[in-house]
C-alpha positions, 0 to 999 in steps of 0.5 A: 487889893485897891478898888478902881476908884482908888486907882483912878484918884492915885493916877489923877494925882500922878498925872497932876504931879508929872505935869508940873515937870517937863513932860518928856523928862517925866516920861509922859508924852503928849499921846499918854496925856491925851489918853489920860485926859480922855479916861479921866473925863469919862469918870468925871461924867459918870452918873450917880444912880446905881444900875437897878434890875427894875430899870433894866429896860431903861438901860437899852435907851438910845441915849443911855451911856455905857456907864449908866448900863454899868451902874457907876456906884457899883462900878467904882467900888469894884476891885482890880484883881491881881490877875497874873498872881493867880493864874493856874498854869494847868488851865486849858480847854480840853475838848478832844476834837478841837485842834487849835493854838491856844492863848489864855487871858486871866482877868485881862492878863496875858498868860505865857513867857514874856518877850516871846511869840506865844505861837512859838515860845522859842522865838521873840515877839516881833512884827516880821515875816511870820505870825506872832501872838504876844503882849503889846509891851513885848513889841514896844522895845523894837523901833520897827515894831513901834513904828508899825504899831503907831500906824495901826494906833493912829488909824484905830484911834480915828478910823480909816473913815476919818479920811473921808471928806465931810462932802463925801460922807454927808454925816449925822451927828455920829459922823461929825468927827470923822466917823467916830461914835461918841460912846464907843470912843469914850469906852475905847479910851477908857479901856486903853488907858487902864488895861495893863496888858494888850494881846496882839495877834499879827499875821503878815502878808499871805500868812495862814496858820495851820489851825485856828487860834483860840483865845480863852478869856477867863474872869474870876474873883472872890470879891466883886471885881472889874476886869479889862481885856484888850485885843488887837488883831492885825491881818496884812494883805492876803492873810487868813485866820480863824479866831475863836474867843471863849469868855468864861468865868467861875460859876460863882464869880461876880465880875464886871468886865469890859473887853475891847477887840480892835480888828484891822483887815488889809487888802484881801485879808480874811477873818472868821471870828467866833465869839463865845460868851458863857459866864455866870449869872452874876457876871456883867459883860460889856464887849466892844468891837471896832473893825476896819476893812480894806479893799476885798477884805472878808469878815465872817463874824459869829457871836454866840451868847449862851449864858450871862447875867448881863451881856452887852455887845457893841460892834462897829464895822467900817467898810472903808474900801471897795468890795470889802465884805462883812457877814455878821451873825449872832445867836443869843439864848437867854432865860431866867432874868438874864439880859442881852443887848446886841448893838451893831453899826455898819458903815459903808464908806466906799462903793461895791461893799457888802454887809449882812446881819442876821441875829436870832434869839431864843428868850425864856422865863423873864429874860429880856433882849435888845437888838439895835442895827444901824446901817450907814451908807455914805454918798459915794458908796454906790452899788452897796448891798446891805441886809439886816434881820433880827428874828426872836422866839418868845418861849414864855409870856414874860419873855421880852424882845425889843428891836430897833433896825435902822437904815440911813442911806445917802447914795442912790444905787444901793440894795438895802433892806432890814426886818424884825420878827418876834413870835412863838414856836410853830404850833402846827409843827409841834402838833405834827411832831406830837402826832408822830409820838415825839414828846412835847419837850423834845419837839420844842427842843428840836424846833429851837435847835433847827431855828439856831442851825442857820447861824451855826451852819456857815462856820467853816471849821468842822470841829468848831461847828460841831462844838458850837452845835453841841453847846447849843444842844446842851443849852436848849436841854437846860444842862449847860451852865458852863462849858463841860469840857472846861477845867472850871466845871470839874470839881476835882480841878477847881480853879483855886483848889 
């Protein structure tokens, strides 16, 4: 098993060798050269200092790159696990009330029959008139599929916002290159270049699945490993989807994972996206989301971080056309010495667009969290509504919550606001409950659950909402280290037994 550094060195030699030949004959066209160049440039720019727990607050600095957060010395020594060779065919999420279509990623590898639609293995993978979930490589053999994917790739690469003229956008440095954030672009290129497989989720016009789709993203390795996940979600005009992505790990796994989820919503498309992160304390999870929304499209996103040594979510939403709507809700529950960072950027690039951010945290022991919210409103995005709120409960004296809300507005006719609160549980409410005979610990848990309900209640699918509420309840009571319904939590069904 080779390390990531070995892979990069070997890859660089192969690129140099192929460039001495005719690129077309060598099967190494301009697009792949550009991907390779950008990814290798990332590695050449890697800083030396290894990530240190003592500098954990420094990782939240505005100028600190993704690779400083990861710690390049540790990062380059990690192994790339042999994903497909180890995946247990019996792995499942065995929740009785959760009726979903299920797809599994194991260390970044898409599990299931190759060349087939994973929603219906009797059908081939194609971007046609029915929903399709498959590997990206399964679509590449068909010319029509390739053309459709190329159109998506071109827009995902630059973003629909790159069509805006500089006069209209009036951008800051982040928008100087057509609306792209430098660090987000860096990590996107790295992921695309190194990720062995990409999961594609495609819904044609006016399509709606009969039940939600669940992605189980499982990270496991007996040695320190680096895992890459990549998911593309394409919803055509009027399509609707409820998507649940669960990131889990074996309790003892020491994994560093970078996930990239790219979402494109066409006109009137509707996506409910639920992200559940519940990994071991030795795992570092870095998840980037890039979302492009067309006219009247609707996104409802719920991000729940229940466990994880270090979790960093970075979300970029581009409201490219009029009346696009995005609701971004998040809940993070941190204790021990865990760290969580949520960085959200919403770009309003057209009139009558709407966004709401509400992230709530419960921070205990010596845990620390960071929230950075950036709302950008371009000069032609009149009648924009944008609301941003971050609220934190500090349960212990050593807990820390840091926040940086930010509005950047170039239009006049807008309604925008932001706010941050950091505080403790209401002592009057605790006293009232104790006077009614409720034990102190129980009263504290009840107040924390009520605090979290605001994030969970809007989930539209009853079974999903009840499941999330159950997990949060167990987490507050200190009983949840892993999803108890998952095969990983069952000793008699241990992953590698």
